[in-house]
Backbone as CSV, one residue per row, in Angstrom:
resi,resn,N_x,N_y,N_z,CA_x,CA_y,CA_z,C_x,C_y,C_z
1,UNK,0.832,-1.198,0.000,0.000,0.000,0.000,0.870,1.252,0.000
2,UNK,0.556,2.180,-0.867,1.298,3.441,-0.930,0.746,4.395,0.121
3,UNK,1.651,4.949,0.941,1.251,5.855,2.014,1.473,7.294,1.554
4,UNK,0.401,8.074,1.517,0.489,9.494,1.184,0.805,10.259,2.473
5,UNK,1.809,11.090,2.435,2.276,11.784,3.631,1.588,13.142,3.796
6,UNK,1.313,13.481,5.052,0.787,14.805,5.380,1.925,15.822,5.364
7,UNK,1.586,17.106,5.427,2.632,18.127,5.460,3.493,17.978,6.710
8,UNK,2.865,17.605,7.826,3.626,17.399,9.059,4.649,16.284,8.881
9,UNK,4.240,15.183,8.258,5.156,14.065,8.033,6.288,14.466,7.082
10,UNK,5.938,15.213,6.069,6.956,15.672,5.111,7.966,16.579,5.795
11,UNK,7.506,17.408,6.704,8.421,18.289,7.443,9.417,17.480,8.276
12,UNK,8.952,16.400,8.885,9.861,15.542,9.647,10.852,14.865,8.704
13,UNK,10.352,14.394,7.567,11.232,13.737,6.601,12.259,14.718,6.041
14,UNK,11.872,15.966,5.930,12.835,16.976,5.470,13.980,17.120,6.472
15,UNK,13.666,17.045,7.760,14.727,17.120,8.776,15.611,15.880,8.715
16,UNK,15.005,14.711,8.564,15.798,13.487,8.406,16.682,13.599,7.170
17,UNK,16.128,14.179,6.117,16.882,14.350,4.886,18.024,15.335,5.032
18,UNK,17.810,16.373,5.801,18.870,17.361,6.029,20.048,16.734,6.772
19,UNK,19.748,15.917,7.777,20.810,15.227,8.506,21.571,14.303,7.552
20,UNK,20.825,13.613,6.691,21.449,12.726,5.705,22.379,13.504,4.789
21,UNK,21.904,14.629,4.287,22.683,15.440,3.345,23.958,15.981,3.986
22,UNK,23.862,16.440,5.221,25.052,16.968,5.898,26.051,15.842,6.156
23,UNK,25.537,14.663,6.505,26.425,13.509,6.712,27.187,13.188,5.430
24,UNK,26.517,13.263,4.293,27.185,13.010,3.017,28.238,14.078,2.729
25,UNK,27.950,15.304,3.086,28.922,16.371,2.879,30.148,16.145,3.762
26,UNK,29.941,15.686,4.970,31.066,15.376,5.849,31.908,14.245,5.261
27,UNK,31.253,13.271,4.671,31.964,12.184,4.004,32.812,12.743,2.864
28,UNK,32.208,13.584,2.042,32.918,14.146,0.892,34.195,14.854,1.338
29,UNK,34.094,15.597,2.426,35.259,16.329,2.922,36.317,15.407,3.508
30,UNK,35.903,14.254,4.013,36.831,13.349,4.703,37.520,12.363,3.770
31,UNK,36.950,12.145,2.604,37.499,11.138,1.701,38.878,11.549,1.194
32,UNK,39.837,10.655,1.368,41.190,10.869,0.846,41.914,9.532,0.843
33,UNK,43.003,9.468,0.124,43.805,8.250,0.091,44.302,7.915,1.496
34,UNK,44.150,6.662,1.899,44.594,6.204,3.211,43.507,6.115,4.249
35,UNK,42.375,6.777,4.011,41.246,6.702,4.942,40.586,5.334,4.798
36,UNK,40.213,4.727,5.911,39.508,3.450,5.848,38.002,3.684,5.803
37,UNK,37.297,2.716,5.257,35.843,2.848,5.174,35.200,2.799,6.558
38,UNK,35.819,2.111,7.499,35.258,2.105,8.861,35.454,3.456,9.533
39,UNK,36.514,4.188,9.172,36.676,5.555,9.674,35.486,6.414,9.261
40,UNK,35.090,6.295,8.013,33.962,7.064,7.494,32.668,6.664,8.207
41,UNK,32.499,5.374,8.411,31.299,4.873,9.081,31.186,5.425,10.504
42,UNK,32.269,5.393,11.244,32.233,5.857,12.635,31.955,7.347,12.711
43,UNK,32.530,8.109,11.799,32.308,9.543,11.770,30.830,9.864,11.519
44,UNK,30.225,9.151,10.578,28.821,9.405,10.248,27.905,8.995,11.386
45,UNK,28.174,7.837,11.986,27.308,7.408,13.087,27.350,8.410,14.241
46,UNK,28.528,8.900,14.550,28.647,9.885,15.627,27.838,11.147,15.298
47,UNK,27.930,11.596,14.057,27.187,12.803,13.668,25.678,12.557,13.724
48,UNK,25.222,11.456,13.159,23.779,11.174,13.147,23.222,11.128,14.565
49,UNK,23.913,10.435,15.444,23.419,10.316,16.815,23.480,11.656,17.555
50,UNK,24.410,12.513,17.176,24.493,13.831,17.815,23.284,14.697,17.488
51,UNK,22.553,14.337,16.435,21.373,15.090,16.015,20.077,14.451,16.521
52,UNK,20.209,13.501,17.445,19.019,12.856,17.999,18.380,11.865,17.052
53,UNK,19.141,11.418,16.059,18.654,10.455,15.080,19.450,9.164,15.213
54,UNK,19.057,8.152,14.453,19.786,6.887,14.442,20.043,6.470,12.997
55,UNK,21.094,5.687,12.757,21.371,5.199,11.403,20.323,4.156,10.994
56,UNK,19.677,4.379,9.874,18.624,3.464,9.418,19.154,2.081,9.070
57,UNK,20.394,2.024,8.587,20.907,0.760,8.057,21.431,-0.178,9.133
58,UNK,21.882,0.375,10.251,22.552,-0.461,11.243,21.559,-1.460,11.837
59,UNK,21.866,-2.748,11.669,20.972,-3.791,12.152,19.861,-4.153,11.191
60,UNK,19.858,-3.526,10.000,18.809,-3.828,9.021,18.898,-5.286,8.624
61,UNK,17.756,-5.946,8.582,17.780,-7.383,8.287,18.079,-7.612,6.807
62,UNK,18.835,-8.651,6.555,19.229,-8.948,5.187,18.473,-10.132,4.624
63,UNK,19.023,-10.694,3.565,18.426,-11.867,2.943,18.622,-13.074,3.863
64,UNK,17.849,-14.138,3.650,18.007,-15.332,4.493,19.461,-15.803,4.518
65,UNK,19.963,-16.043,5.716,21.329,-16.508,5.872,22.337,-15.403,6.089
66,UNK,21.915,-14.152,5.886,22.827,-13.022,6.076,22.648,-12.444,7.475
67,UNK,23.750,-11.955,8.032,23.642,-11.241,9.303,22.967,-9.903,9.037
68,UNK,22.375,-9.313,10.072,21.838,-7.973,9.917,22.971,-7.019,9.566
69,UNK,22.661,-5.969,8.806,23.731,-5.091,8.324,24.483,-4.518,9.519
70,UNK,25.820,-4.657,9.543,26.577,-4.351,10.760,27.051,-2.912,10.897
71,UNK,26.758,-2.051,9.937,27.334,-0.705,9.945,26.263,0.354,9.739
72,UNK,26.682,1.617,9.806,25.755,2.740,9.692,25.608,3.246,8.271
73,UNK,26.614,2.981,7.425,26.563,3.418,6.044,27.000,2.270,5.145
74,UNK,26.685,2.378,3.864,27.195,1.445,2.868,28.348,2.116,2.133
75,UNK,29.449,1.413,1.996,30.640,1.939,1.326,31.016,0.981,0.201
76,UNK,30.701,1.356,-1.019,30.882,0.472,-2.172,31.951,1.053,-3.089
77,UNK,33.062,0.331,-3.233,34.256,0.850,-3.909,34.420,0.220,-5.291
78,UNK,34.634,1.071,-6.286,34.972,0.669,-7.658,33.905,-0.217,-8.290
79,UNK,34.108,-1.537,-8.336,33.134,-2.411,-8.993,32.014,-2.856,-8.052
80,UNK,32.029,-2.363,-6.823,30.941,-2.669,-5.887,29.783,-1.724,-6.180
81,UNK,28.600,-2.295,-6.375,27.433,-1.520,-6.803,26.745,-0.888,-5.601
82,UNK,26.345,-1.705,-4.658,25.657,-1.250,-3.442,25.976,-2.198,-2.298
83,UNK,25.658,-1.747,-1.088,25.684,-2.565,0.134,27.073,-3.019,0.543
84,UNK,28.085,-2.248,0.154,29.425,-2.534,0.641,29.512,-2.309,2.142
85,UNK,30.171,-3.211,2.856,30.262,-3.141,4.314,31.559,-2.439,4.713
86,UNK,31.489,-1.379,5.513,32.709,-0.697,5.961,33.626,-1.635,6.739
87,UNK,34.933,-1.405,6.570,35.914,-2.230,7.264,37.273,-1.551,7.254
88,UNK,38.324,-2.343,7.276,39.686,-1.817,7.368,40.273,-1.453,6.007
89,UNK,39.508,-1.638,4.959,39.993,-1.302,3.624,40.352,0.177,3.529
90,UNK,41.554,0.453,3.031,41.977,1.836,2.835,41.669,2.283,1.417
91,UNK,41.183,3.505,1.290,40.941,4.073,-0.024,42.266,4.474,-0.663
92,UNK,42.323,4.332,-1.973,43.527,4.677,-2.727,43.214,5.745,-3.767
93,UNK,44.202,6.537,-4.072,44.054,7.525,-5.122,43.602,6.836,-6.419
94,UNK,42.553,7.368,-7.036,42.020,6.771,-8.254,40.794,5.912,-8.039
95,UNK,40.492,5.548,-6.785,39.261,4.810,-6.494,38.047,5.711,-6.662
96,UNK,36.896,5.080,-6.869,35.624,5.777,-6.674,34.872,5.017,-5.589
97,UNK,34.107,5.745,-4.788,33.380,5.116,-3.681,31.960,5.656,-3.610
98,UNK,31.011,4.740,-3.593,29.604,5.100,-3.425,29.238,4.989,-1.942
99,UNK,28.683,6.058,-1.425,28.269,6.121,-0.017,26.760,6.229,0.033
100,UNK,26.121,5.308,0.734,24.661,5.310,0.906,24.385,5.477,2.397
101,UNK,23.543,6.461,2.722,23.258,6.770,4.128,21.754,6.842,4.347
102,UNK,21.295,6.207,5.405,19.903,6.316,5.831,19.850,6.875,7.246
103,UNK,18.903,7.766,7.481,18.740,8.401,8.799,17.299,8.237,9.258
104,UNK,17.128,7.793,10.502,15.809,7.630,11.109,15.648,8.709,12.167
105,UNK,14.683,9.609,11.952,14.500,10.752,12.844,13.014,10.930,13.146
106,UNK,12.668,10.907,14.435,11.280,11.120,14.865,10.283,10.248,14.106
107,UNK,10.681,9.005,13.850,9.753,8.043,13.260,9.763,7.951,11.756
108,UNK,10.649,8.715,11.097,10.665,8.718,9.626,12.103,8.640,9.106
109,UNK,12.232,8.113,7.883,13.538,7.892,7.286,13.871,8.907,6.203
110,UNK,15.170,9.180,6.068,15.737,9.849,4.901,16.776,8.926,4.307
111,UNK,16.940,8.971,2.986,17.832,8.024,2.320,18.466,8.718,1.119
112,UNK,19.786,8.692,1.030,20.476,9.325,-0.093,21.824,8.668,-0.315
113,UNK,22.332,8.768,-1.540,23.628,8.187,-1.888,24.348,9.088,-2.882
114,UNK,25.670,9.041,-2.824,26.524,9.768,-3.750,27.721,8.884,-4.090
115,UNK,28.317,9.118,-5.253,29.581,8.478,-5.596,30.651,9.550,-5.692
116,UNK,31.762,9.328,-4.994,32.842,10.308,-4.903,34.133,9.747,-5.499
117,UNK,34.933,10.659,-6.025,36.270,10.312,-6.489,37.252,10.410,-5.329
118,UNK,38.210,9.493,-5.277,39.288,9.559,-4.290,40.520,10.113,-5.008
119,UNK,40.880,11.337,-4.684,42.001,11.969,-5.371,41.697,12.162,-6.844
120,UNK,42.689,11.927,-7.674,42.532,12.070,-9.122,42.111,10.738,-9.718
121,UNK,40.980,10.739,-10.417,40.476,9.507,-11.033,40.535,9.646,-12.549
122,UNK,40.305,8.540,-13.233,40.341,8.543,-14.690,39.174,9.337,-15.255
123,UNK,39.327,9.771,-16.497,38.243,10.496,-17.166,36.999,9.622,-17.273
124,UNK,37.192,8.323,-17.516,36.017,7.452,-17.651,35.280,7.307,-16.318
125,UNK,36.016,7.315,-15.217,35.368,7.252,-13.908,34.609,8.543,-13.619
126,UNK,35.220,9.683,-13.950,34.549,10.967,-13.770,33.259,11.022,-14.572
127,UNK,33.308,10.547,-15.799,32.122,10.569,-16.647,31.023,9.675,-16.084
128,UNK,31.390,8.496,-15.610,30.402,7.575,-15.033,29.708,8.224,-13.840
129,UNK,30.472,8.852,-12.964,29.887,9.518,-11.798,28.916,10.605,-12.241
130,UNK,29.316,11.405,-13.214,28.480,12.518,-13.662,27.212,12.041,-14.357
131,UNK,27.330,11.046,-15.219,26.152,10.529,-15.917,25.160,9.932,-14.928
132,UNK,25.670,9.235,-13.923,24.785,8.650,-12.906,24.009,9.739,-12.174
133,UNK,24.708,10.778,-11.761,24.040,11.912,-11.101,23.020,12.565,-12.030
134,UNK,23.426,12.830,-13.249,22.536,13.503,-14.191,21.304,12.668,-14.512
135,UNK,21.458,11.339,-14.507,20.309,10.481,-14.808,19.226,10.607,-13.741
136,UNK,19.649,10.828,-12.493,18.661,11.071,-11.430,17.836,12.312,-11.762
137,UNK,18.503,13.379,-12.144,17.787,14.629,-12.420,16.940,14.529,-13.690
138,UNK,17.373,13.701,-14.647,16.516,13.441,-15.801,15.251,12.722,-15.352
139,UNK,15.413,11.776,-14.429,14.272,11.017,-13.943,13.248,11.875,-13.226
140,UNK,13.733,12.767,-12.349,12.758,13.528,-11.554,12.079,14.634,-12.359
141,UNK,12.542,14.899,-13.566,11.774,15.797,-14.436,10.385,15.215,-14.704
142,UNK,10.291,13.892,-14.603,9.024,13.199,-14.860,8.260,12.875,-13.578
143,UNK,8.810,13.281,-12.422,8.170,12.979,-11.133,7.101,14.036,-10.840
144,UNK,6.098,14.048,-11.700,5.047,15.058,-11.673,3.714,14.391,-11.378
145,UNK,2.912,15.027,-10.551,1.590,14.495,-10.219,0.828,14.157,-11.495
146,UNK,0.285,12.943,-11.521,-0.464,12.490,-12.687,0.341,11.587,-13.604
147,UNK,1.680,11.714,-13.614,2.524,10.771,-14.338,2.548,9.435,-13.619
148,UNK,3.255,8.477,-14.196,3.389,7.166,-13.578,4.857,6.856,-13.286
149,UNK,5.062,5.859,-12.439,6.419,5.444,-12.088,7.245,5.165,-13.335
150,UNK,6.650,4.524,-14.327,7.386,4.154,-15.530,7.951,5.364,-16.256
151,UNK,7.340,6.520,-16.098,7.866,7.718,-16.747,9.233,8.092,-16.163
152,UNK,9.366,7.963,-14.840,10.656,8.202,-14.183,11.668,7.154,-14.653
153,UNK,11.245,5.897,-14.608,12.123,4.783,-14.970,12.649,4.921,-16.390
154,UNK,11.762,5.241,-17.307,12.128,5.341,-18.714,13.131,6.472,-18.950
155,UNK,12.917,7.606,-18.281,13.811,8.750,-18.461,15.220,8.425,-17.985
156,UNK,15.320,7.719,-16.845,16.638,7.330,-16.331,17.332,6.390,-17.301
157,UNK,16.637,5.338,-17.717,17.234,4.352,-18.611,17.666,4.993,-19.931
158,UNK,16.822,5.817,-20.496,17.137,6.447,-21.780,18.407,7.287,-21.675
159,UNK,18.530,8.048,-20.602,19.698,8.915,-20.442,20.969,8.084,-20.255
160,UNK,20.886,7.067,-19.405,22.056,6.227,-19.130,22.519,5.517,-20.399
161,UNK,21.589,4.917,-21.117,21.960,4.139,-22.295,22.420,5.030,-23.445
162,UNK,21.962,6.276,-23.472,22.459,7.230,-24.470,23.956,7.435,-24.315
163,UNK,24.437,7.299,-23.075,25.862,7.471,-22.797,26.610,6.135,-22.758
164,UNK,25.955,5.075,-23.250,26.586,3.762,-23.431,26.897,3.041,-22.119
165,UNK,26.120,3.359,-21.076,26.219,2.633,-19.822,24.959,1.786,-19.641
166,UNK,24.904,1.029,-18.537,23.741,0.180,-18.271,23.211,0.433,-16.867
167,UNK,21.912,0.218,-16.694,21.294,0.388,-15.376,21.038,-0.987,-14.758
168,UNK,21.345,-1.107,-13.487,21.155,-2.360,-12.751,19.661,-2.687,-12.668
169,UNK,19.317,-3.940,-12.877,17.916,-4.389,-12.838,17.492,-4.941,-11.473
170,UNK,18.423,-5.619,-10.790,18.029,-6.365,-9.583,17.714,-5.477,-8.384
171,UNK,18.184,-4.238,-8.399,17.986,-3.342,-7.262,17.375,-2.037,-7.784
172,UNK,16.376,-1.547,-7.061,15.571,-0.433,-7.564,15.302,0.577,-6.455
173,UNK,14.775,1.724,-6.842,14.317,2.704,-5.867,13.016,2.256,-5.210
174,UNK,12.506,3.089,-4.318,11.396,2.632,-3.481,10.679,3.794,-2.809
175,UNK,9.470,3.517,-2.345,8.815,4.449,-1.441,9.544,4.466,-0.112
176,UNK,9.313,5.518,0.656,10.021,5.670,1.935,9.171,6.523,2.863
177,UNK,9.291,6.287,4.158,8.535,7.051,5.148,8.788,6.490,6.530
178,UNK,7.762,5.943,7.163,7.956,5.291,8.458,8.818,4.045,8.311
179,UNK,8.770,3.441,7.142,9.633,2.304,6.815,10.683,2.754,5.811
180,UNK,11.866,2.154,5.892,12.906,2.482,4.926,12.476,2.115,3.505
181,UNK,11.852,0.942,3.372,11.386,0.494,2.058,9.871,0.323,2.100
182,UNK,9.191,1.183,1.393,7.739,1.133,1.268,7.378,0.976,-0.204
183,UNK,6.097,0.714,-0.463,5.604,0.750,-1.844,5.566,2.221,-2.296
184,UNK,5.776,2.436,-3.588,5.984,1.486,-4.685,7.461,1.300,-4.981
185,UNK,7.790,0.252,-5.711,9.134,0.134,-6.252,9.306,1.142,-7.391
186,UNK,10.543,1.643,-7.537,10.844,2.611,-8.604,12.046,2.077,-9.395
187,UNK,11.796,1.258,-10.411,12.907,0.745,-11.222,13.616,1.873,-11.967
188,UNK,14.861,1.615,-12.328,15.620,2.577,-13.124,15.618,2.203,-14.607
189,UNK,14.684,1.369,-14.988,14.536,0.919,-16.372,13.053,0.690,-16.646
190,UNK,12.689,0.762,-17.896,11.282,0.617,-18.275,10.821,-0.829,-18.089
191,UNK,9.698,-1.006,-17.438,9.105,-2.325,-17.248,7.778,-2.396,-18.007
192,UNK,7.250,-3.587,-18.125,5.959,-3.750,-18.812,4.840,-3.067,-18.041
193,UNK,4.945,-3.120,-16.716,3.939,-2.453,-15.892,4.228,-0.954,-15.851
194,UNK,3.204,-0.163,-15.956,3.387,1.292,-15.958,3.627,1.829,-14.553
195,UNK,3.251,1.045,-13.551,3.464,1.474,-12.171,2.394,2.426,-11.694
196,UNK,2.494,2.780,-10.431,1.480,3.619,-9.797,1.459,5.016,-10.408
197,UNK,0.291,5.633,-10.373,0.188,7.037,-10.771,0.709,7.895,-9.618
198,UNK,1.486,8.905,-9.940,2.093,9.753,-8.921,1.066,10.713,-8.343
199,UNK,1.082,10.802,-7.013,0.138,11.663,-6.301,0.890,12.597,-5.357
200,UNK,0.343,13.766,-5.157,0.908,14.705,-4.202,1.001,14.039,-2.833
201,UNK,2.151,14.168,-2.192,2.357,13.567,-0.875,3.059,12.224,-0.912
202,UNK,3.286,11.663,-2.109,4.085,10.435,-2.205,5.553,10.785,-1.973
203,UNK,6.241,9.971,-1.214,7.673,10.174,-0.967,8.428,8.970,-1.518
204,UNK,9.427,9.258,-2.343,10.144,8.215,-3.072,11.653,8.386,-2.910
205,UNK,12.360,7.281,-2.830,13.820,7.281,-2.902,14.183,6.803,-4.298
206,UNK,14.635,7.728,-5.123,14.993,7.410,-6.506,16.502,7.268,-6.573
207,UNK,16.986,6.138,-7.115,18.415,5.845,-6.973,18.994,5.078,-8.154
208,UNK,19.367,5.779,-9.215,20.036,5.088,-10.313,21.335,4.424,-9.860
209,UNK,21.512,3.165,-10.240,22.754,2.424,-10.068,23.244,2.087,-11.462
210,UNK,24.373,2.640,-11.843,24.802,2.616,-13.240,26.152,1.923,-13.367
211,UNK,26.219,0.968,-14.286,27.454,0.216,-14.515,28.145,0.677,-15.786
212,UNK,29.458,0.699,-15.730,30.243,1.040,-16.907,30.083,-0.024,-17.994
213,UNK,29.952,-1.269,-17.568,29.796,-2.369,-18.511,28.378,-2.904,-18.525
214,UNK,28.239,-4.223,-18.420,26.937,-4.877,-18.453,26.181,-4.647,-17.149
215,UNK,24.852,-4.771,-17.208,24.044,-4.525,-16.004,23.995,-5.712,-15.045
216,UNK,24.541,-6.862,-15.436,24.483,-8.034,-14.569,25.336,-7.824,-13.321
217,UNK,24.827,-8.309,-12.187,25.524,-8.179,-10.911,25.512,-9.517,-10.181
218,UNK,26.331,-9.600,-9.128,26.315,-10.784,-8.272,26.559,-10.340,-6.835
219,UNK,26.166,-11.173,-5.891,26.316,-10.874,-4.470,27.483,-11.671,-3.917
220,UNK,28.345,-11.009,-3.152,29.505,-11.680,-2.567,29.077,-12.625,-1.437
221,UNK,30.046,-13.381,-0.942,29.754,-14.391,0.072,29.212,-13.804,1.374
222,UNK,29.469,-12.498,1.632,28.923,-11.907,2.860,27.421,-11.691,2.770
223,UNK,26.841,-11.988,1.602,25.403,-11.914,1.340,24.852,-10.485,1.379
224,UNK,25.745,-9.517,1.324,25.349,-8.109,1.260,25.921,-7.398,0.046
225,UNK,27.225,-7.427,-0.100,27.884,-6.592,-1.095,27.584,-7.063,-2.514
226,UNK,27.059,-6.153,-3.320,26.709,-6.430,-4.715,27.808,-5.858,-5.606
227,UNK,28.320,-6.662,-6.539,29.373,-6.219,-7.453,28.935,-6.441,-8.894
228,UNK,29.576,-5.726,-9.803,29.305,-5.966,-11.218,29.852,-7.334,-11.601
229,UNK,29.092,-8.058,-12.406,29.509,-9.409,-12.797,30.756,-9.384,-13.672
230,UNK,30.934,-8.306,-14.447,32.078,-8.227,-15.349,33.255,-7.442,-14.778
231,UNK,33.145,-7.016,-13.514,34.239,-6.304,-12.868,34.350,-4.844,-13.231
232,UNK,33.387,-4.316,-13.986,33.443,-2.911,-14.398,33.044,-1.985,-13.249
233,UNK,33.384,-0.719,-13.403,33.044,0.273,-12.388,31.534,0.466,-12.301
234,UNK,31.089,0.902,-11.111,29.674,1.196,-10.899,29.537,2.453,-10.056
235,UNK,28.485,3.232,-10.310,28.212,4.445,-9.546,26.754,4.467,-9.114
236,UNK,26.481,5.263,-8.092,25.160,5.285,-7.431,24.849,6.726,-7.048
237,UNK,23.619,7.153,-7.308,23.194,8.493,-6.890,21.734,8.402,-6.469
238,UNK,21.425,8.946,-5.292,20.075,8.792,-4.727,19.681,10.013,-3.930
239,UNK,18.396,10.340,-4.010,17.779,11.310,-3.106,16.375,10.853,-2.748
240,UNK,15.904,11.303,-1.599,14.503,11.166,-1.223,13.764,12.402,-1.727
241,UNK,12.667,12.177,-2.438,11.888,13.288,-2.971,10.432,13.184,-2.526
242,UNK,9.707,14.272,-2.651,8.263,14.274,-2.412,7.564,14.820,-3.655
243,UNK,6.487,14.161,-4.039,5.668,14.624,-5.152,4.781,15.765,-4.660
244,UNK,4.733,16.845,-5.407,3.922,18.010,-5.047,2.900,18.261,-6.156
245,UNK,2.203,19.405,-6.073,1.299,19.780,-7.162,2.034,20.559,-8.251
246,UNK,3.376,20.617,-8.116,4.221,21.231,-9.131,5.444,20.372,-9.353
247,UNK,6.620,20.973,-9.267,7.862,20.211,-9.404,8.140,19.432,-8.116
248,UNK,8.773,18.253,-8.223,9.088,17.485,-7.015,10.110,18.232,-6.162
249,UNK,10.074,17.974,-4.871,11.017,18.589,-3.943,11.990,17.517,-3.452
250,UNK,13.263,17.858,-3.458,14.280,16.950,-2.917,14.394,17.207,-1.418
251,UNK,14.223,16.147,-0.623,14.245,16.284,0.834,15.653,16.064,1.410
252,UNK,16.508,15.391,0.681,17.842,15.053,1.195,18.874,16.067,0.690
253,UNK,18.599,17.329,0.972,19.552,18.403,0.673,19.638,19.289,1.897
254,UNK,20.760,19.998,2.014,20.985,20.898,3.135,20.708,22.319,2.663
255,UNK,19.555,22.859,3.052,19.160,24.201,2.604,19.487,25.244,3.658
């Protein structure tokens, strides 16, 4: 069931989103060669808790046989698509890293992701990061009351494939609110189903996951980390948005 949010609920989600956005900015400033992914995780958890919020991902239940997610953020490096687990891995100059952060504040979630360059990266890595980000903004041009989910999905896929990249099929965007993952699903590619009609008050986490090579992925033995099947680079960009009676509003920004 799709939950339409009241203005009061949206205001709370905006605060959760602001905390998420500032946490991502702190990550951006901290990323450098030699920093470990667990360093980034600890810094973000401390900040989130200092704002009276909690990390949405920590303890999140996984697929059967997987432990609950053990960290506060997802840190996915190079060919890792999503759900990378922070650890002692040190970042190196030339890496790219996707950071996904969820914040639970006063009963509601915010969810956003960015892909960052570590030091100087290749031109192809820079382009992948930029196209992934731009595909999100192409998608939300269609996030208009009265349109359907498929309109967002189609716009993202068209933009990504125009630049000769591929969009991941197995993992998609989603509704968000009191639960981290609510209805409806928001694929980043066109499906046969047109999806729900967009209504004012719907809150969605739209998150293109874009691979340099083929869209096929696989899950590592930890049952969390998703990597490209062909070893190619992958980037991720996400924001929580709300559908209005005009243009959609991004909730995971620091205004």
